[in-house]
Every structure is written in structure tokens, then in C-alpha cells.
N, C-alpha and C positions, 0 to 999 in steps of 0.2 A: 495370722502371728507372725513378726519378723523375728527371727532369733538369730543372732550375731552377736558375739559378746567375745572378749577378750579375758581369758580366763586368769591371766596375770594379772594379779593386784596392783602392783606397780605401775607407773607411768612409763609407757613408751616413749622414745624418742620423738615420735610423730604427735603423741599427746602432749608432750612438754612443749612443744612447737606451738600446738594449736592452742594450749591455754597459757602462753607464757606471757600475756599481757595482765592476767589474773595474778600469776603466781609472782609477778613483780611487784604488786600491791603491798605496801605497808600495812601489816595485819592480816595478809593472806599470803599463804605459802604452799609448798608443796604437800605438807599434810593436810591441810584444807581441801587442796583439790583432790587428795587420795579419798576423803571423806566424801566427795562427791560422787566419785567414781564407784564406791560401794553402796550409794545410796539407791534406795527402791522408792518411787514416787508414784502415787495413783493420782491422775488427773480426772475428775468427774466433769463430763462436758467438754465437746471439742467445738464450741462455738465461738463467739467473739473473744471471751475471755481464755478459755482452754488452747485454742490456736497459738495464741501469742505466748501464754504461759510456757506451754509445750516447747515450742522453738526455742525461747530464751534459756531455759533450763538444758535442752539438748547442745546446744552452744557452749554452755558454760563447762559441760562434761558431767551432768548427771548420769549416773552408769545404767539404771534400768527406769525405763517410763512406762507405765501401763495406761493405755487411753480407752476409756470406755464412753460410747455414746450411741444410740440406736437410729439417730437421724441421717438422713440423706442431704447432700449440697444441693441448695435452691438457688435461685438466681438472686433473691433479696440477700442471701448471706456475704455475697461477693463485695458488699459496701464495708464491712466491716472485719471480716472473718480471713486473716490475712495469709492463711494456707492453702485457699482454693482459688481457682480459675474457670473459667468458662468451661473449659474441657472437663472439669470435675463435677459438673451437674448431673445429678442423678447417682453419683457414686456416694459410698458410705463415708462420712466424715472421718471416723476414726482410723479407716484402712487409707484413706488418702492422707492424712496427716501424718501416721507411722512411716509410710515411703518417704513422705518429705523428710522427717526426721533423720532418717537414716541416710538419705542424700547428705544433709548437712553434715553429720557427725556418725561414721560408719564405726567409731569405737564404743558405740553404745547399744544397749540392748532396748528394742522398743516392741512391746506388746499391744495389739488393738483388739479390743472386744466390741463387736457389734450387738450391743444390747442395752437395755436401761437398767440403771442400777436401781435394784430393788430387793424386798426382804429376803428373796431366795439366794441372791450372790454378795449382797453386801459384806456381811460378816467375812465370808472367804477372801474377798479381794481386800477388805481394809486390814484385816489381821496381819497381811503380809508385808505391809508397807510401814516404811520409816516417815512418811509424810503423805498426807492427803491434800491435794488442793481441789477445792470445789468452785466451779465457774458456772453452775448449771443455772436455769432460769426460771425454776418453779419452787414453792415453799416446800411440797412434799418431800421432794429429793433432798433439799438442805436439811430438812429436820432429820431425816433419815440418815444421812450422812454424818453430821453431827452427833446423833445417839449411837451409830455403830463405832464411830471412831472412839467415843468414850468410853464405851464398853469394853473396847480392846485396847484402852491406852496408846490409842494412835493420835499423833499429833495432826490437826487440822488447820488450815489456811483457808477462809471462804471469802470470794471476793464476788460482789455483784456490779451491776453497772445498767442504769436505764437513763435514758434521756440526755443531760448534761451533767450526771451525779454519779459517784460511786461510793462503795461501802467495801471495807476488808476488815476482819478481824481473825484471831487466832485462839484457839482451845488446846488444851491436852487432857489427859486423864482425870486431873485433878482439879481443872480450872472450871470457871464458869462456862456454860455450853451457850448454843444457839438459841435455845429455847428459853434460856434465862434472859438472854438479851430482847428476843422477841416472843414471848408468852404467845402460846396457841390460842388461849382464850381470848386475845385481843384481836386475833385474825377472824376469829368465830362472831365475834361481837361487831364486827365491821369497823375497828378502831384504828385498822391500819391499811394502808393501800401498797405497801411494799411487795405485794404479789403481782404487780403489774409486770408484764412481759414485753419485751420489744416489739413483737408482732402487736402488743395492743396500744403502746403510747409512743413508741419510736426510740431512737438512739443515734446519737452523733457518731460518726464511724471512730472518732477518736476514743470516745468514752472508755469502751472495752478494753481497748488495748494501752492506755493509761492506767487503767486498774489491773490489767494482766501484767504490765511491767512491775509494778508495787508489787503485787504478790510473788511473782518470781524472784524479784529482789529479796524478799523477807524470806522466801524458801532458800535462797543461797545464805543469806546469815544464820539461818538455823542449823541447814545441812552442814556448812563449811566450818562455822564458828560457834554453833551453840547459843547463839543469841534469839531472844525472844521479846523484841521492842514491843509486839502488839498483844502480848497476852493478856488477856481479859481486858483489853482496850480495842474501840471501836473508831477506826478512821474514817473520816467523812471527807470526800473530795468534791467540791463543787466546779465544775468545768467552766460555768460562766462568769464567776467572780474570781477563779485562780486561786480560791482559799482552800485551806486543809485544815482540818481540826481531828484531834485525837482526843476521844472521850473513855475515862475509865469507867467499868462497870464492875459487880460484884456477882458471886453466885446466888442465886435465888434458892433459900432454903425449903422453898414449896415447890421448885421446879420437877414436874413427873419424870422429866428425862434423868436428872440427877438423883432423884429418889430411886428410881429403878436400878441405877447402877451400883448403889449402896447394898441392895438386897444379896 
């Protein structure tokens, strides 16, 4: 864990200078910047999406970022995971990324957890967050993050990327969830191929970074301004046609995850 945090809630002179281009924005002021400083964000997965999302939030001034990932850096990661270099091969992703974030912005607190998010640690981690960003590459973890976030009334922004395409959506404690959008029974019946991983199907270097930028952008809109443009909406990005679509979806009244949270 890297624990270095300015306990003064007001922005220091150095921070004001660092974030000056944001504070100058119409619609973004010191109050919005201070909200970022007070925010706690959990990033699940330090791969192609998690690396870039984490760095963008650190540069923007999110006060506390918690990273969880059990993997070590491999040669094949360097094609798209921008936090890592040849010297990091064999090191734990979460630890390397945490050190990089602190080098970028010493005014924030970063916690690195070398572990897989699972039933044993998910609730404790997620319950303490203002926002959860999911960038993992497997369905089991996505469902778990969505389920535990909903149960703890935590806001989740989930991003995925494969090949030339990406997806992004948002949920809160009352909204439709990941299982409403992608029912588990469809996967069990072989009706969906969204479980594909980069290691199986490949991914262009830019695709996860595009989705990470969109995820981080939405996170800043929510944390600083309270905006939720993708709540119960699915953003689809196609890197070949350069087209983007946003589809609305509703809560599934038969969704097992939502029904469980009503009990």
C-alpha cells in the first residue's frame, strides 16, 4: 500500500496550479475539483482499461484510488497497457501502477491490492467506495462486481474492450444491473460470445484505451458534477466504422441479482 494523503480538504496552491486547466472550464469550478479530492474510487483490474482509467483519474485529482489485480506484467501486455514497460515484466500490475500514479500526482492516496476480487473481499472493498470502475476481462468478476455494488448502493461504471469494439454502461443501487443487460442464462445457453478475452480473440492497442478514456470521462462527470449520462444505457463503440451508439435498457423484473437485493 502507498499511503500519502494531504489531510487538508482544501486545495493547496500546488493543487490549484496542477488542476488549473480543469478549474478554468465553464461548468467546472473549485467546488467540483474539491469533490474529486474527497472521492474514493475502486478500480477492478489493472489491464488495458484499468491502467488508462487510473492514470486519467490520478491526473484529474481523484483523492483516493484503490487498485485490485492479482496478475503480473507479461510481454504481451505492453502492446496496450500503458503503465508498464519491459522493466516491469514479472512484477505485480497493481503495485507497478500504484507507484506510477504517485509519481504522476503526489497529492493523492493510492492503495494497491495484489489479489483477485472475489466473494471473500468484494463487499468490504466496494462498500467503502464512492464509485467502482470495472475493467476486468471475465464475466464471473463482472457479475460479482455488479451484484455487490448494487447490494451496497455503490455506483458502478463498467467498461469492456475486445478486438475493435468496446462497451460502457453505468448502474446504481436502484437501476438495472449487469445481469439485467446480459442475463446469465443466455451465456449458459451459448447465446452470447461476450465472454471472449483479449488472449483468445485479440485486441487492437487503441481499443481498451479509447474505452478507458470514456470510462474515466464519465467518472469525472459523476464525481465532480453529479451527472449520470449512461445510467441504464449501454454505449457501443465500433473502432472500424468509428461509430458510436447509445442504447437504453430497463430493469428486468425477473433478474435474480435485482430480486436478491430486494430481500
